[in-house]
Backbone as XML, in Angstrom:
<?xml version="1.0"?>
<chain id="A" units="angstrom">
  <residue number="1" name="MET">
    <atom name="N" x="89.370" y="91.759" z="86.638"/>
    <atom name="CA" x="90.039" y="92.955" z="87.117"/>
    <atom name="C" x="89.893" y="94.045" z="86.068"/>
  </residue>
  <residue number="2" name="PRO">
    <atom name="N" x="89.597" y="95.281" z="86.462"/>
    <atom name="CA" x="89.379" y="96.335" z="85.499"/>
    <atom name="C" x="90.665" y="96.785" z="84.819"/>
  </residue>
  <residue number="3" name="GLY">
    <atom name="N" x="90.515" y="97.317" z="83.626"/>
    <atom name="CA" x="91.636" y="97.935" z="82.934"/>
    <atom name="C" x="91.786" y="99.352" z="83.439"/>
  </residue>
  <residue number="4" name="LYS">
    <atom name="N" x="92.809" y="100.055" z="82.969"/>
    <atom name="CA" x="93.070" y="101.411" z="83.442"/>
    <atom name="C" x="91.854" y="102.308" z="83.287"/>
  </residue>
  <residue number="5" name="SER">
    <atom name="N" x="91.176" y="102.235" z="82.155"/>
    <atom name="CA" x="90.053" y="103.119" z="81.920"/>
    <atom name="C" x="88.905" y="102.854" z="82.894"/>
  </residue>
  <residue number="6" name="ASP">
    <atom name="N" x="88.892" y="101.694" z="83.531"/>
    <atom name="CA" x="87.832" y="101.343" z="84.470"/>
    <atom name="C" x="88.178" y="101.688" z="85.915"/>
  </residue>
  <residue number="7" name="LEU">
    <atom name="N" x="89.376" y="102.165" z="86.171"/>
    <atom name="CA" x="89.782" y="102.470" z="87.538"/>
    <atom name="C" x="89.051" y="103.711" z="88.038"/>
  </residue>
  <residue number="8" name="PRO">
    <atom name="N" x="88.507" y="103.656" z="89.247"/>
    <atom name="CA" x="87.926" y="104.873" z="89.816"/>
    <atom name="C" x="89.001" y="105.964" z="89.941"/>
  </residue>
  <residue number="9" name="GLN">
    <atom name="N" x="88.588" y="107.204" z="89.803"/>
    <atom name="CA" x="89.525" y="108.324" z="89.870"/>
    <atom name="C" x="90.328" y="108.268" z="91.168"/>
  </residue>
  <residue number="10" name="GLY">
    <atom name="N" x="91.614" y="108.482" z="91.079"/>
    <atom name="CA" x="92.494" y="108.470" z="92.242"/>
    <atom name="C" x="93.077" y="107.105" z="92.574"/>
  </residue>
  <residue number="11" name="THR">
    <atom name="N" x="92.536" y="106.054" z="91.995"/>
    <atom name="CA" x="93.016" y="104.707" z="92.292"/>
    <atom name="C" x="94.433" y="104.488" z="91.790"/>
  </residue>
  <residue number="12" name="LEU">
    <atom name="N" x="94.760" y="105.037" z="90.632"/>
    <atom name="CA" x="96.110" y="104.868" z="90.091"/>
    <atom name="C" x="97.145" y="105.433" z="91.059"/>
  </residue>
  <residue number="13" name="ASP">
    <atom name="N" x="96.861" y="106.582" z="91.647"/>
    <atom name="CA" x="97.794" y="107.169" z="92.614"/>
    <atom name="C" x="98.024" y="106.220" z="93.784"/>
  </residue>
  <residue number="14" name="LEU">
    <atom name="N" x="96.950" y="105.635" z="94.296"/>
    <atom name="CA" x="97.060" y="104.683" z="95.406"/>
    <atom name="C" x="97.919" y="103.491" z="95.010"/>
  </residue>
  <residue number="15" name="LEU">
    <atom name="N" x="97.684" y="102.948" z="93.826"/>
    <atom name="CA" x="98.456" y="101.787" z="93.372"/>
    <atom name="C" x="99.930" y="102.128" z="93.208"/>
  </residue>
  <residue number="16" name="ILE">
    <atom name="N" x="100.211" y="103.291" z="92.660"/>
    <atom name="CA" x="101.605" y="103.718" z="92.492"/>
    <atom name="C" x="102.271" y="103.866" z="93.854"/>
  </residue>
  <residue number="17" name="LEU">
    <atom name="N" x="101.614" y="104.550" z="94.779"/>
    <atom name="CA" x="102.194" y="104.735" z="96.113"/>
    <atom name="C" x="102.469" y="103.397" z="96.778"/>
  </residue>
  <residue number="18" name="GLN">
    <atom name="N" x="101.556" y="102.452" z="96.614"/>
    <atom name="CA" x="101.744" y="101.128" z="97.215"/>
    <atom name="C" x="102.965" y="100.430" z="96.632"/>
  </residue>
  <residue number="19" name="VAL">
    <atom name="N" x="103.111" y="100.452" z="95.325"/>
    <atom name="CA" x="104.253" y="99.788" z="94.684"/>
    <atom name="C" x="105.557" y="100.475" z="95.072"/>
  </residue>
  <residue number="20" name="VAL">
    <atom name="N" x="105.571" y="101.796" z="95.040"/>
    <atom name="CA" x="106.795" y="102.529" z="95.394"/>
    <atom name="C" x="107.131" y="102.330" z="96.869"/>
  </residue>
  <residue number="21" name="GLY">
    <atom name="N" x="106.118" y="102.093" z="97.690"/>
    <atom name="CA" x="106.355" y="101.838" z="99.103"/>
    <atom name="C" x="107.199" y="100.601" z="99.352"/>
  </residue>
  <residue number="22" name="GLY">
    <atom name="N" x="107.301" y="99.738" z="98.357"/>
    <atom name="CA" x="108.128" y="98.539" z="98.475"/>
    <atom name="C" x="109.609" y="98.805" z="98.263"/>
  </residue>
  <residue number="23" name="GLY">
    <atom name="N" x="109.956" y="100.008" z="97.873"/>
    <atom name="CA" x="111.349" y="100.376" z="97.633"/>
    <atom name="C" x="111.477" y="101.167" z="96.346"/>
  </residue>
  <residue number="24" name="ALA">
    <atom name="N" x="112.560" y="101.907" z="96.235"/>
    <atom name="CA" x="112.786" y="102.766" z="95.069"/>
    <atom name="C" x="112.678" y="101.959" z="93.778"/>
  </residue>
  <residue number="25" name="ILE">
    <atom name="N" x="111.978" y="102.528" z="92.798"/>
    <atom name="CA" x="111.705" y="101.825" z="91.560"/>
    <atom name="C" x="111.481" y="102.848" z="90.452"/>
  </residue>
  <residue number="26" name="HIS">
    <atom name="N" x="111.838" y="102.479" z="89.232"/>
    <atom name="CA" x="111.636" y="103.399" z="88.105"/>
    <atom name="C" x="110.250" y="103.203" z="87.501"/>
  </residue>
  <residue number="27" name="GLY">
    <atom name="N" x="109.841" y="104.141" z="86.658"/>
    <atom name="CA" x="108.498" y="104.128" z="86.095"/>
    <atom name="C" x="108.144" y="102.834" z="85.385"/>
  </residue>
  <residue number="28" name="TYR">
    <atom name="N" x="109.025" y="102.363" z="84.523"/>
    <atom name="CA" x="108.749" y="101.124" z="83.807"/>
    <atom name="C" x="108.594" y="99.965" z="84.791"/>
  </residue>
  <residue number="29" name="GLY">
    <atom name="N" x="109.402" y="99.970" z="85.837"/>
    <atom name="CA" x="109.315" y="98.930" z="86.864"/>
    <atom name="C" x="107.982" y="98.956" z="87.593"/>
  </residue>
  <residue number="30" name="ILE">
    <atom name="N" x="107.441" y="100.155" z="87.813"/>
    <atom name="CA" x="106.136" y="100.283" z="88.463"/>
    <atom name="C" x="105.065" y="99.637" z="87.587"/>
  </residue>
  <residue number="31" name="ALA">
    <atom name="N" x="105.087" y="99.972" z="86.296"/>
    <atom name="CA" x="104.107" y="99.404" z="85.363"/>
    <atom name="C" x="104.224" y="97.886" z="85.311"/>
  </residue>
  <residue number="32" name="GLN">
    <atom name="N" x="105.443" y="97.380" z="85.263"/>
    <atom name="CA" x="105.662" y="95.934" z="85.199"/>
    <atom name="C" x="105.215" y="95.251" z="86.480"/>
  </residue>
  <residue number="33" name="ARG">
    <atom name="N" x="105.481" y="95.886" z="87.614"/>
    <atom name="CA" x="105.085" y="95.304" z="88.906"/>
    <atom name="C" x="103.568" y="95.216" z="89.019"/>
  </residue>
  <residue number="34" name="LEU">
    <atom name="N" x="102.866" y="96.272" z="88.609"/>
    <atom name="CA" x="101.401" y="96.243" z="88.645"/>
    <atom name="C" x="100.858" y="95.171" z="87.708"/>
  </residue>
  <residue number="35" name="LYS">
    <atom name="N" x="101.471" y="95.046" z="86.561"/>
    <atom name="CA" x="101.061" y="94.010" z="85.607"/>
    <atom name="C" x="101.279" y="92.621" z="86.214"/>
  </residue>
  <residue number="36" name="GLN">
    <atom name="N" x="102.420" y="92.439" z="86.873"/>
    <atom name="CA" x="102.753" y="91.158" z="87.493"/>
    <atom name="C" x="101.794" y="90.833" z="88.645"/>
  </residue>
  <residue number="37" name="ILE">
    <atom name="N" x="101.580" y="91.787" z="89.532"/>
    <atom name="CA" x="100.720" y="91.568" z="90.698"/>
    <atom name="C" x="99.309" y="91.202" z="90.271"/>
  </residue>
  <residue number="38" name="THR">
    <atom name="N" x="98.813" y="91.856" z="89.220"/>
    <atom name="CA" x="97.435" y="91.640" z="88.776"/>
    <atom name="C" x="97.326" y="90.536" z="87.727"/>
  </residue>
  <residue number="39" name="ARG">
    <atom name="N" x="98.417" y="89.823" z="87.507"/>
    <atom name="CA" x="98.441" y="88.727" z="86.524"/>
    <atom name="C" x="97.960" y="89.196" z="85.153"/>
  </residue>
  <residue number="40" name="ASP">
    <atom name="N" x="98.526" y="90.318" z="84.721"/>
    <atom name="CA" x="98.257" y="90.928" z="83.407"/>
    <atom name="C" x="96.860" y="91.528" z="83.268"/>
  </residue>
  <residue number="41" name="ALA">
    <atom name="N" x="96.081" y="91.572" z="84.321"/>
    <atom name="CA" x="94.737" y="92.133" z="84.224"/>
    <atom name="C" x="94.762" y="93.660" z="84.201"/>
  </residue>
  <residue number="42" name="LEU">
    <atom name="N" x="95.810" y="94.248" z="84.758"/>
    <atom name="CA" x="95.920" y="95.699" z="84.824"/>
    <atom name="C" x="97.213" y="96.119" z="84.154"/>
  </residue>
  <residue number="43" name="GLN">
    <atom name="N" x="97.078" y="96.842" z="83.065"/>
    <atom name="CA" x="98.245" y="97.339" z="82.349"/>
    <atom name="C" x="98.133" y="98.855" z="82.260"/>
  </residue>
  <residue number="44" name="ILE">
    <atom name="N" x="99.059" y="99.525" z="82.877"/>
    <atom name="CA" x="99.038" y="100.983" z="82.930"/>
    <atom name="C" x="99.835" y="101.520" z="81.749"/>
  </residue>
  <residue number="45" name="ARG">
    <atom name="N" x="99.204" y="102.373" z="80.985"/>
    <atom name="CA" x="99.871" y="102.982" z="79.828"/>
    <atom name="C" x="100.783" y="104.119" z="80.282"/>
  </residue>
  <residue number="46" name="GLN">
    <atom name="N" x="101.852" y="104.336" z="79.520"/>
    <atom name="CA" x="102.789" y="105.414" z="79.836"/>
    <atom name="C" x="102.093" y="106.762" z="79.899"/>
  </residue>
  <residue number="47" name="GLY">
    <atom name="N" x="101.093" y="106.951" z="79.047"/>
    <atom name="CA" x="100.361" y="108.211" z="79.020"/>
    <atom name="C" x="99.564" y="108.482" z="80.280"/>
  </residue>
  <residue number="48" name="SER">
    <atom name="N" x="99.338" y="107.469" z="81.079"/>
    <atom name="CA" x="98.675" y="107.627" z="82.376"/>
    <atom name="C" x="99.685" y="107.590" z="83.522"/>
  </residue>
  <residue number="49" name="LEU">
    <atom name="N" x="100.670" y="106.705" z="83.401"/>
    <atom name="CA" x="101.636" y="106.499" z="84.483"/>
    <atom name="C" x="102.515" y="107.715" z="84.732"/>
  </residue>
  <residue number="50" name="TYR">
    <atom name="N" x="103.144" y="108.219" z="83.684"/>
    <atom name="CA" x="104.122" y="109.284" z="83.898"/>
    <atom name="C" x="103.499" y="110.599" z="84.357"/>
  </residue>
  <residue number="51" name="PRO">
    <atom name="N" x="102.319" y="110.996" z="83.855"/>
    <atom name="CA" x="101.682" y="112.178" z="84.451"/>
    <atom name="C" x="101.331" y="111.972" z="85.926"/>
  </residue>
  <residue number="52" name="ALA">
    <atom name="N" x="100.926" y="110.759" z="86.294"/>
    <atom name="CA" x="100.618" y="110.469" z="87.698"/>
    <atom name="C" x="101.886" y="110.561" z="88.548"/>
  </residue>
  <residue number="53" name="LEU">
    <atom name="N" x="102.990" y="110.022" z="88.044"/>
    <atom name="CA" x="104.252" y="110.108" z="88.782"/>
    <atom name="C" x="104.675" y="111.563" z="88.964"/>
  </residue>
  <residue number="54" name="TYR">
    <atom name="N" x="104.542" y="112.351" z="87.908"/>
    <atom name="CA" x="104.890" y="113.772" z="87.987"/>
    <atom name="C" x="104.013" y="114.475" z="89.022"/>
  </residue>
  <residue number="55" name="ARG">
    <atom name="N" x="102.716" y="114.183" z="88.991"/>
    <atom name="CA" x="101.774" y="114.796" z="89.926"/>
    <atom name="C" x="102.111" y="114.423" z="91.377"/>
  </residue>
  <residue number="56" name="LEU">
    <atom name="N" x="102.406" y="113.149" z="91.614"/>
    <atom name="CA" x="102.738" y="112.692" z="92.966"/>
    <atom name="C" x="104.053" y="113.292" z="93.453"/>
  </residue>
  <residue number="57" name="GLU">
    <atom name="N" x="104.994" y="113.451" z="92.533"/>
    <atom name="CA" x="106.266" y="114.085" z="92.893"/>
    <atom name="C" x="106.041" y="115.560" z="93.214"/>
  </residue>
  <residue number="58" name="LYS">
    <atom name="N" x="105.243" y="116.229" z="92.404"/>
    <atom name="CA" x="104.958" y="117.653" z="92.610"/>
    <atom name="C" x="104.256" y="117.893" z="93.945"/>
  </residue>
  <residue number="59" name="ARG">
    <atom name="N" x="103.401" y="116.952" z="94.358"/>
    <atom name="CA" x="102.686" y="117.075" z="95.634"/>
    <atom name="C" x="103.561" y="116.715" z="96.833"/>
  </residue>
  <residue number="60" name="GLY">
    <atom name="N" x="104.760" y="116.222" z="96.568"/>
    <atom name="CA" x="105.679" y="115.897" z="97.650"/>
    <atom name="C" x="105.535" y="114.484" z="98.183"/>
  </residue>
  <residue number="61" name="TYR">
    <atom name="N" x="104.788" y="113.626" z="97.485"/>
    <atom name="CA" x="104.597" y="112.253" z="97.934"/>
    <atom name="C" x="105.697" y="111.319" z="97.449"/>
  </residue>
  <residue number="62" name="LEU">
    <atom name="N" x="106.350" y="111.692" z="96.369"/>
    <atom name="CA" x="107.456" y="110.904" z="95.819"/>
    <atom name="C" x="108.679" y="111.786" z="95.680"/>
  </residue>
  <residue number="63" name="LYS">
    <atom name="N" x="109.837" y="111.169" z="95.840"/>
    <atom name="CA" x="111.110" y="111.833" z="95.601"/>
    <atom name="C" x="111.799" y="111.059" z="94.478"/>
  </residue>
  <residue number="64" name="ALA">
    <atom name="N" x="112.270" y="111.772" z="93.477"/>
    <atom name="CA" x="112.893" y="111.119" z="92.331"/>
    <atom name="C" x="114.391" y="111.380" z="92.306"/>
  </residue>
  <residue number="65" name="THR">
    <atom name="N" x="115.149" y="110.358" z="91.958"/>
    <atom name="CA" x="116.589" y="110.493" z="91.766"/>
    <atom name="C" x="116.966" y="109.745" z="90.494"/>
  </residue>
  <residue number="66" name="TRP">
    <atom name="N" x="117.941" y="110.295" z="89.801"/>
    <atom name="CA" x="118.418" y="109.654" z="88.572"/>
    <atom name="C" x="119.533" y="108.686" z="88.904"/>
  </residue>
  <residue number="67" name="LYS">
    <atom name="N" x="119.468" y="107.499" z="88.302"/>
    <atom name="CA" x="120.506" y="106.480" z="88.467"/>
    <atom name="C" x="120.805" y="105.890" z="87.102"/>
  </residue>
  <residue number="68" name="THR">
    <atom name="N" x="122.018" y="105.411" z="86.945"/>
    <atom name="CA" x="122.385" y="104.736" z="85.707"/>
    <atom name="C" x="122.287" y="103.232" z="85.934"/>
  </residue>
  <residue number="69" name="VAL">
    <atom name="N" x="121.486" y="102.591" z="85.080"/>
    <atom name="CA" x="121.268" y="101.150" z="85.170"/>
    <atom name="C" x="121.546" y="100.564" z="83.794"/>
  </residue>
  <residue number="70" name="ALA">
    <atom name="N" x="122.491" y="99.629" z="83.738"/>
    <atom name="CA" x="122.857" y="98.984" z="82.471"/>
    <atom name="C" x="123.183" y="100.023" z="81.402"/>
  </residue>
  <residue number="71" name="GLY">
    <atom name="N" x="123.894" y="101.073" z="81.796"/>
    <atom name="CA" x="124.320" y="102.091" z="80.854"/>
    <atom name="C" x="123.259" y="103.103" z="80.459"/>
  </residue>
  <residue number="72" name="ARG">
    <atom name="N" x="122.096" y="103.038" z="81.064"/>
    <atom name="CA" x="121.011" y="103.970" z="80.749"/>
    <atom name="C" x="120.578" y="104.705" z="82.005"/>
  </residue>
  <residue number="73" name="ASP">
    <atom name="N" x="120.245" y="105.976" z="81.840"/>
    <atom name="CA" x="119.734" y="106.752" z="82.967"/>
    <atom name="C" x="118.263" y="106.426" z="83.189"/>
  </residue>
  <residue number="74" name="ALA">
    <atom name="N" x="117.894" y="106.271" z="84.447"/>
    <atom name="CA" x="116.506" y="105.991" z="84.806"/>
    <atom name="C" x="116.155" y="106.799" z="86.048"/>
  </residue>
  <residue number="75" name="LYS">
    <atom name="N" x="114.951" y="107.306" z="86.070"/>
    <atom name="CA" x="114.466" y="108.076" z="87.206"/>
    <atom name="C" x="113.806" y="107.111" z="88.184"/>
  </residue>
  <residue number="76" name="PHE">
    <atom name="N" x="114.365" y="107.005" z="89.371"/>
    <atom name="CA" x="113.834" y="106.117" z="90.406"/>
    <atom name="C" x="113.009" y="106.932" z="91.396"/>
  </residue>
  <residue number="77" name="TYR">
    <atom name="N" x="111.890" y="106.362" z="91.786"/>
    <atom name="CA" x="110.974" y="107.033" z="92.699"/>
    <atom name="C" x="110.966" y="106.325" z="94.044"/>
  </residue>
  <residue number="78" name="ALA">
    <atom name="N" x="110.893" y="107.118" z="95.107"/>
    <atom name="CA" x="110.805" y="106.593" z="96.471"/>
    <atom name="C" x="109.753" y="107.408" z="97.212"/>
  </residue>
  <residue number="79" name="LEU">
    <atom name="N" x="109.115" y="106.795" z="98.196"/>
    <atom name="CA" x="108.124" y="107.503" z="99.000"/>
    <atom name="C" x="108.803" y="108.482" z="99.945"/>
  </residue>
  <residue number="80" name="THR">
    <atom name="N" x="108.214" y="109.637" z="100.095"/>
    <atom name="CA" x="108.630" y="110.582" z="101.123"/>
    <atom name="C" x="107.798" y="110.283" z="102.378"/>
  </residue>
  <residue number="81" name="LYS">
    <atom name="N" x="108.085" y="110.985" z="103.456"/>
    <atom name="CA" x="107.259" y="110.830" z="104.675"/>
    <atom name="C" x="105.820" y="111.239" z="104.375"/>
  </residue>
  <residue number="82" name="ALA">
    <atom name="N" x="105.660" y="112.323" z="103.606"/>
    <atom name="CA" x="104.308" y="112.752" z="103.222"/>
    <atom name="C" x="103.644" y="111.675" z="102.365"/>
  </residue>
  <residue number="83" name="GLY">
    <atom name="N" x="104.415" y="111.012" z="101.521"/>
    <atom name="CA" x="103.889" y="109.934" z="100.689"/>
    <atom name="C" x="103.443" y="108.745" z="101.520"/>
  </residue>
  <residue number="84" name="GLU">
    <atom name="N" x="104.193" y="108.443" z="102.561"/>
    <atom name="CA" x="103.807" y="107.348" z="103.460"/>
    <atom name="C" x="102.482" y="107.664" z="104.142"/>
  </residue>
  <residue number="85" name="ARG">
    <atom name="N" x="102.344" y="108.910" z="104.600"/>
    <atom name="CA" x="101.088" y="109.320" z="105.246"/>
    <atom name="C" x="99.930" y="109.280" z="104.246"/>
  </residue>
  <residue number="86" name="GLN">
    <atom name="N" x="100.186" y="109.741" z="103.015"/>
    <atom name="CA" x="99.144" y="109.732" z="101.997"/>
    <atom name="C" x="98.728" y="108.306" z="101.645"/>
  </residue>
  <residue number="87" name="LEU">
    <atom name="N" x="99.691" y="107.411" z="101.569"/>
    <atom name="CA" x="99.394" y="106.008" z="101.292"/>
    <atom name="C" x="98.511" y="105.427" z="102.397"/>
  </residue>
  <residue number="88" name="GLU">
    <atom name="N" x="98.833" y="105.707" z="103.641"/>
    <atom name="CA" x="98.011" y="105.234" z="104.759"/>
    <atom name="C" x="96.602" y="105.802" z="104.674"/>
  </residue>
  <residue number="89" name="HIS">
    <atom name="N" x="96.502" y="107.089" z="104.387"/>
    <atom name="CA" x="95.203" y="107.763" z="104.292"/>
    <atom name="C" x="94.368" y="107.174" z="103.153"/>
  </residue>
  <residue number="90" name="GLU">
    <atom name="N" x="94.961" y="107.044" z="101.971"/>
    <atom name="CA" x="94.229" y="106.524" z="100.819"/>
    <atom name="C" x="93.868" y="105.044" z="101.000"/>
  </residue>
  <residue number="91" name="SER">
    <atom name="N" x="94.754" y="104.276" z="101.601"/>
    <atom name="CA" x="94.468" y="102.859" z="101.855"/>
    <atom name="C" x="93.283" y="102.712" z="102.808"/>
  </residue>
  <residue number="92" name="ALA">
    <atom name="N" x="93.270" y="103.519" z="103.853"/>
    <atom name="CA" x="92.168" y="103.469" z="104.817"/>
    <atom name="C" x="90.853" y="103.864" z="104.145"/>
  </residue>
  <residue number="93" name="GLY">
    <atom name="N" x="90.902" y="104.881" z="103.312"/>
    <atom name="CA" x="89.698" y="105.300" z="102.597"/>
    <atom name="C" x="89.195" y="104.221" z="101.659"/>
  </residue>
  <residue number="94" name="TRP">
    <atom name="N" x="90.123" y="103.573" z="100.976"/>
    <atom name="CA" x="89.747" y="102.485" z="100.067"/>
    <atom name="C" x="89.135" y="101.320" z="100.840"/>
  </residue>
  <residue number="95" name="GLU">
    <atom name="N" x="89.692" y="100.994" z="101.990"/>
    <atom name="CA" x="89.159" y="99.906" z="102.811"/>
    <atom name="C" x="87.746" y="100.229" z="103.282"/>
  </residue>
  <residue number="96" name="ARG">
    <atom name="N" x="87.512" y="101.477" z="103.701"/>
    <atom name="CA" x="86.165" y="101.877" z="104.140"/>
    <atom name="C" x="85.174" y="101.774" z="102.981"/>
  </residue>
  <residue number="97" name="LEU">
    <atom name="N" x="85.559" y="102.289" z="101.831"/>
    <atom name="CA" x="84.679" y="102.240" z="100.666"/>
    <atom name="C" x="84.399" y="100.799" z="100.255"/>
  </residue>
  <residue number="98" name="SER">
    <atom name="N" x="85.425" y="99.972" z="100.241"/>
    <atom name="CA" x="85.254" y="98.562" z="99.871"/>
    <atom name="C" x="84.291" y="97.853" z="100.818"/>
  </residue>
  <residue number="99" name="ALA">
    <atom name="N" x="84.410" y="98.140" z="102.106"/>
    <atom name="CA" x="83.543" y="97.510" z="103.101"/>
    <atom name="C" x="82.087" y="97.932" z="102.892"/>
  </residue>
  <residue number="100" name="VAL">
    <atom name="N" x="81.870" y="99.204" z="102.590"/>
    <atom name="CA" x="80.519" y="99.700" z="102.373"/>
    <atom name="C" x="79.918" y="99.083" z="101.112"/>
  </residue>
  <residue number="101" name="VAL">
    <atom name="N" x="80.681" y="99.037" z="100.043"/>
    <atom name="CA" x="80.192" y="98.437" z="98.800"/>
    <atom name="C" x="79.901" y="96.957" z="99.015"/>
  </residue>
  <residue number="102" name="ARG">
    <atom name="N" x="80.801" y="96.265" z="99.715"/>
    <atom name="CA" x="80.605" y="94.841" z="100.006"/>
    <atom name="C" x="79.320" y="94.629" z="100.812"/>
  </residue>
  <residue number="103" name="LEU">
    <atom name="N" x="79.075" y="95.487" z="101.798"/>
    <atom name="CA" x="77.872" y="95.402" z="102.623"/>
    <atom name="C" x="76.613" y="95.550" z="101.762"/>
  </residue>
  <residue number="104" name="VAL">
    <atom name="N" x="76.608" y="96.513" z="100.872"/>
    <atom name="CA" x="75.454" y="96.738" z="100.007"/>
    <atom name="C" x="75.251" y="95.542" z="99.080"/>
  </residue>
  <residue number="105" name="LEU">
    <atom name="N" x="76.328" y="95.043" z="98.490"/>
    <atom name="CA" x="76.224" y="93.910" z="97.574"/>
    <atom name="C" x="75.715" y="92.652" z="98.267"/>
  </residue>
  <residue number="106" name="GLU">
    <atom name="N" x="76.086" y="92.490" z="99.525"/>
    <atom name="CA" x="75.692" y="91.277" z="100.264"/>
    <atom name="C" x="74.268" y="91.345" z="100.821"/>
  </residue>
  <residue number="107" name="THR">
    <atom name="N" x="73.749" y="92.556" z="101.051"/>
    <atom name="CA" x="72.460" y="92.649" z="101.733"/>
    <atom name="C" x="71.331" y="93.234" z="100.904"/>
  </residue>
  <residue number="108" name="ALA">
    <atom name="N" x="71.626" y="94.030" z="99.936"/>
    <atom name="CA" x="70.573" y="94.713" z="99.166"/>
    <atom name="C" x="70.149" y="93.894" z="97.970"/>
  </residue>
  <residue number="109" name="LYS">
    <atom name="N" x="69.197" y="92.985" z="98.202"/>
    <atom name="CA" x="68.689" y="92.139" z="97.103"/>
    <atom name="C" x="67.202" y="92.251" z="97.036"/>
  </residue>
</chain>
């Protein structure tokens, strides 16, 4: 599995939207969930994660609310309706691209 630097452009946004689609979650939780799902193969650095979260929030795909957890304030992110549509759009695009790449890999020898 590729590391962050190996991710195609825009892939991080798709992964974030997918994780947040599972329910409201804070930034650190998103990073931990991606690490868990990929069995430590993908570790997103804060320097990449938080600018992506800010960008997705600015575009209207995420809505952020502050909550206090264990005595600390944390910004929790949730998908907006626009975020749900964007997730569907990006997922479909990724599936099409994956199918095309798979076709080439299987037949072009």
